[in-house]
N, C-alpha and C positions, 0 to 999 in steps of 0.2 A: 612432387607438388611444390610449386615455387613458394619461397618464403615471403610472407606478407611484409611489406615495408612498414616501418614504424614512422609515425608522424609526430614530430616534437613540436609542441605548442609553446611559444614564447609569449609571456605576458608583456604588454606594453608598459613603459614607465608611467608613473603617475603624473609627472610634470610635463606640460606642453608649452613650449615657447612660441608665441605668434609674433612674427616680424613683418611689418609692412615697410619694405625698404624703399622709401621715397627718395626723390632727387634732392630735396631740401632738408627733410627730417626723416628719421626712422621712428615709426610708431611701434612700440614693442611692449609686451607684457606676457605674463603667464595666464593660461586659460583658467577660468574659474566657473564653478557651477552657477554662481550668481554674479555675472560680470558687470562691471561698472567702469566709468572713466578713470576712477582712482587706481584701477589695475593696469592702466596703460601709461607709458612714459614716452616723452618726446626726447629724441636724441639728435642733435645737429649732425647731419650726414656730411661731414667735411673735415678737412685738416686746415688749420688756420695758422698763418705766420705773422707775427707782429713786426713792427719796425726794428725792434732790437733782436730779431731773428728767433725769438722764442716761438715754439710750435705748440699749438693747442690741438688735442685730439678729441673729436666727438663731444661728449658731455662736458669735458673740461672747459669748453668755451663759455659755459654758463657762468663761470667764475671770472671771466675776463672783464675788465673795466675800461680798457682803452682799445677802441676799434679803429683808430686812425690809420689809414693807409694799410689796413690789414689785407693780406693776400689769401685767397681761399682756393683750396684744391678739392674738387668734388669727384667721388668715384662714379657717379651716375651722370651720363651725358645723353641728352636728347631722350631721356626716359629709360635708357638701358644701362645696366651695370657693366662697365667696361674696364674699370681699374680695380682689380681685386687686391693689389698691393696696398692701396689706401684703405679700401673697405675692410680688409683684414685687421688693420691697425685699429679701426673704429670698433669693430666687433670684439676684438680682444679686450679693449678698454671697457666695453659696455657689458659683455657677457662672461668674461673669464676673470676679470679683476675681482678679488675677494671683497673689496670695499663697495662694489657696485650693488645696487638693489636688485639688479637682474642677473646676478652671478649664478651660474649653473654649471653642472658637470655634463658636457655634451653626451657622454656615453649613457647617462641616465635621464636623458631629456628628448622628447619628441620636438620636431621643428616644423612649423608651418610658415612658409615663406612666400611672399607675393612677388610678382613680376609684371611688367607692362604687357598689354595685349600685343600679340604678334612679335614677340621677342625672337630674334634669329636663333636658329638651332645651335649654332656654334657657341653663343653666349649661354644658352641653357645647359649645354654639356659641360662647359667650363664651371658653371655654378654648381652643378651636381658633383663634380670632382672635388671642388673645394669643400663642400659641405661634408662629404663622406671621408675624403682622404686627409684633409687638413684638420677638421674638427671632430669627425667621427660621431655625429649625432646618431642616436639609436634608431629613429625612424625619421622620415623626411617627406614632406608633401609640398609641392610647388603649385601655386595657383595664380591665375591672373587677378590683379588687385580688385577690379570691379566685381568679380564673381562672388566675393565674400560678402558684398553688401546684400545679397539676396537672403542671407540668414538673419538679417535684422528684422525688427518689428516694422515692416514697411507700411502697413495700413495704419499703424499708430502715428506715423509721421503725417498722415492725411487727416488725423482727427478721430480715428476709430479707437475704441477702448483697447488697452493693452491686454494681451493674453496672459493667462496664469503662467507662473514660472515652471510649473510641473509639466506643462504641455510641451512636447518636443517641437523644436523650431525647424520645421521643414522650409526649404527655400521657396521664395516667392515664385509663383507659376510664370508670370510675365513681369519683367522689370526692365526699364531702360535707364542705364547709369551714365551720367555725364560727369566725367572726372576732369576738372580743370585745375591742374596742379602747377608745380614749379617748372617742369621741363616742357610740357605739352598739354593738350586737351584731347580727350578721347570720348567717343560715344559708343557704348557697348550694350547691345540688346542681350538679355538673358532669358532663357527658357528653362524653367526648373533649376535655376542656378548655374546653367551651362551657357557660356558665351556662344552666340551665333556668329561664326567666323566671317562669313561672307558679308555681314552687315556692319562690321566694326569699321568706324571711321575715325580719322585722326586729324587734328588741327595743330600745326607746329607752332603754336603760340601758347606760352604759359607765363608764370610769374617771373621767370628769369628774363624773358624778352621784354616784359613790361618794365622791369627794373632797369635794364640797359637802355631802353628808349627814354625813360624819365631821366636817367643819368646824362644822356646826351643833351636833352632839352635844357636841363638845369645848368650844364656846363657852358652852354651857349648864352643863356639869358642871365645867369647869376654868377656862380663860382665854378671853378674847375673841379668837378667831383668824379672824374673818370676813375680815380683810384679809391673811391669811397663807396664800395659796393654795399657794405653793411649799413652805412648811414642812409643811403638812398633807398634801400629796401625798407628800412624802418619808416622813412618818410612816406613811401608809397602806401604802406599798410595803414598809416594814420590819416592821410589827406585825400587819397583817391576815392572816387565814387563813380558809379556808372550812371550816365545821364539817360533819362527816358525821353528827353526833348533836346537832342544834341544841338540842332541848329539854333533853337531859342536860347539855350544857355550860352552858346558861342557868341551870339549877338549881344547878350547881356554883358559879357566880359569886354566886348569891343566898345559898346555904347555907354552902359551905365556902371561899369566897373564892378559888376556882380551884384549891385543893389537893385531893389524893386524899382522899375522904371516909372511906375505911376505914383511913387511917393509913399505908398502904403507899406506897412510892415509885412514881412514875408510870413506866411502861415502855411500849415499843411505840408505839402511836398516841396514847397519852395524853400530856398536856402540862400544864404549869402555865399556866393561862390568864391570871391576873392578873400583870401585869408593870409595871415602872416605865419610862417613856420619858423619857430625859433630853433636854431641848430643846437645839437647837444654839445655840452662842455665836458670832455673826458677828464679834464683836470679836477673838476669839482664833482664829477659823477652825475651831473644833471642831464636828464634825458631830453631829447627833442620833443617839442609839442607844438600844436597849432592853436591859434587864438584869432579872434575877429581882427580884421584889418584895421590898423590905426594909421590914417593918412596925415596925422598931425606933424608939424615940424619937430616937435620934441622927440617923437619916435625915430625920425630920421637922424636926429642928432645922437641918439643913443647908439644907433647902428654905426655911425661914423666914429663914435668914441669921444665926440666933442661935447661932453657934459660939463655943466657949470661947477658941480661939486666934485672935488677929488674923491676917489674911492666909490663913486656912485656906480650903479649897475650899467655895464656896457653889454648890449645885446647884439648878437649876430643873427640876423633872420633874413628870410627870403619872402617876398610878396608873390604869392602864387594865385593864378587865375584859371585859365582854360587848361593848364597842365593837369589839373585835378581830374578832369573827365576825358580829356583827349587821349591820355595814355591807355586807360582801360577800354576805350573805344576800339582798339585794335582787335579785341576778342570778337567783335561783331562786324567790323569792317577792316579786314586785313589789307585791303587795297589802299588804305591811307598811307601805308609805307611801301606800297608797290608789290605786296605779296599776292599772287594770283591764287588765292584760296577762298573758300566760302567762309562766311561768319559762323559762329558757334550755333546759332539757331538754324541756319541753313544746313549745317552739317548734320543736325538731327534728322531733317527730312531726307537728306541723302542716305543716311543709315536706314531709314524706313523703307527706302526704295529697294533695299536688299532683302526685305521680308515679304511674305505673302500678305496681301491687303487685308486678309481676315484677322491678322494679328495687330494691325495698326491701332484699333480702338483700345485694346488692352495695354499696349505699350505706351501710347500717349497719355493714358489715364494713370500711369504709374511711373513717373519720371522722378528719379532721385539724383540730386546734384551733390557731389563731394569735391574736395580739393580746396586749397587755400583761397583761390580766387573768388569762390562763391561767398566768402565772408565780406566782400566789398559791398558797401551800401548801394542799393539799387540794382545789384546784379540779378537777383532772382526775379524781380519785377520785369526787367528788360528782357530776360531770357524767355519768360513765360509769354510776354506780349509778342515777341518775335515768332515763337512757335505757333501761337494761336493764329497769327496772320497767315501762316503758310500751311497749316494743317487743314484737312478736309473739315467742312462745316459740321458734319454729323459726328465728328469725334470730340469727346470731352478731353480737355487738356488739363492735367493736374501736375504741378511741379512742386516738389518739396526738397528742402535742404536736409542732407544726412545729419545724423547726430553730431553736433558741433563738438570740437575738441578744445574749446576755450578753457575748459577746466582740466584738461589733461595735464598731468604733472611733468615738468621737465626733470630729466634724470640728473640729479645733483648729489654727488657722493658726499658732500659736506653736511647734508641734512641729518 
C-alpha cells in the first residue's frame, strides 16, 4: 500500500508590506486591520544629483533644500519598471534601512506589489526574480495597480454610508478606474476586482509630459528652465487648472488679460486667469507661490531689482496667463501638440467598446479617478462633462475621485 504523503502547512508571516510602485512616488505601508492614510507613506521614486554632485536616494530628497539644476534618474519609464539598479537602491534605503519607518525583514514579510496594466512578460519575470532572489520575501503577490481600487468603499465615494469595519470588503462588482498619473493615463474596467484585458486603454500623456510641455513654454516666454524639472513641476501643481470653457478663457487672456470683460468682479466658477508666480529662493528656503497679477510699475521695478531703497525685497516672478490651462488641455486634446490619440474622455468610450453593452450602465455609473493629475482644479468637472456628452443618453454617469492622499505622510527618517 503506497505511503500517504504528508502535507506541511506553513503559516504566513503577520506583516504584509503593500507597495504601489509609481513612476513619480512610491506609496507604501504595512497592512492593518483598520487601515488609514496615516499607515501609508510617500517615497520619491528617484535618484537625484545636485550641482555639487551629491546624490539623494528616495526619501532622502525630502531633506534637500536646494533643487537648482538638480538631475533626476527614475527607475520607471513610460509606466514600466525598467531600471532595477536604481530601484533597488531606493528599496534598500526605504525598506531595509534600520532608521526607516518601513524597515522590515523580507524573510518575515509578505509583499503585495503593483504594476502597470499590460506590463511586458519579460519585465514581470525580471521583477519576480529580484523580489525572490535578491530580497527573499516570504510570499509575493503582484497586481495591476487599478485592480486594488475595487477593494475600497466605492459606494461611499458616491455618497452612500460607509459599511461597518467588521464586514469583509469584497471587491466592487463593476468598476471603471481612470488612472492619470506621472507616466501615462489608463482606463481599466474591473469585473469583481479583475481587469478586463481586451477593454484596457492607454493614453501616453501623464504628469511628466505636462511638466515638460510647461518647461518648454516657460523657457520660450520667460526664463530658460529646461534644467529645472523640480521647479517647473512644483509650479505646475500650484498654478495649472483644467478649463471647462477653453475658447472663452483663451479669448480672455488675449483681450482682457484674464480679467472680467464686463467690468464686474468674478464670482462662482470665474477666476482671474493671469497671475504672478514668484520663483522659489533656494538661498533663503522660500518656496514658490502664486499671487494676483500686479501690473503696476513698482512690481516691474522689483523684478528688475531697481528699487529705491537699498536692501528692499527683490522679487523674481513670471506673469502667467493661458499657460495655466493650455498645458493640462493636452489630456483632453492631444492633437494640440500633434499626437494622434484620443482625449481622456474619448478613451473612456473606446474602453467601453471592448465590453458587452449590457455592462455599460454599471461601468459608467461607477467611475473612480485616481492619480496625481486628478487633483488639478477643474479636472473632475471637465472629465465628467466630456463623458456625459459621449455616453448613451440612457446611461447614468457618475464620476468620483479616489481617496486623496493629501494627508499621506512623506517618509522622513528624521522625524
